[in-house]
C-alpha positions, -999 to +999 in steps of 0.1 A: +174-007-072+181+019-046+161+003-018+159-030-001+126-048+001+111-048+036+077-065+029+072-102+028+052-117-001+020-123+019+019-087+030+026-074-005-005-094-017-026-081+011-017-046+003-026-050-033-060-065-024-067-039+003-056-011-020-081-022-047-108-024-021-100+011-008-101+026-043-134+009-051-149+020-018-137+056-021-149+061-056-181+041-055-195+046-020-184+083-016-184+097-052-173+132-056-163+139-020-129+147-006-131+118+018-137+095-011-107+108-030-085+106+001-095+069+006-088+062-031-054+079-029-045+059+002-055+028-017-032+038-046-003+042-021-010+008-006-009-008-041+023+010-049+041-001-018+028-037-023+041-037-059+075-023-050+079-044-019+092-014+000+073+006+026+090+039+037+072+039+071+084+004+078+120+014+069+118+044+093+112+021+122+139-003+111+118-032+097+138-056+075+132-090+059+154-118+073+185-124+052+184-156+031 
């Protein structure tokens, strides 16, 4: 891989759960609105960062996992 994971396991799980909730809220509570689509897109990004274990914004501020 070209990147180093910077998210611990518990945070990866929380991002996945939160992303699913954001997608559901955006598409079901605000159907057909730009705000709903924006919330759903943010949820998709949260799921992607949780799945990959790498957050670009965390990397920008220098966040790293402790070395084993």
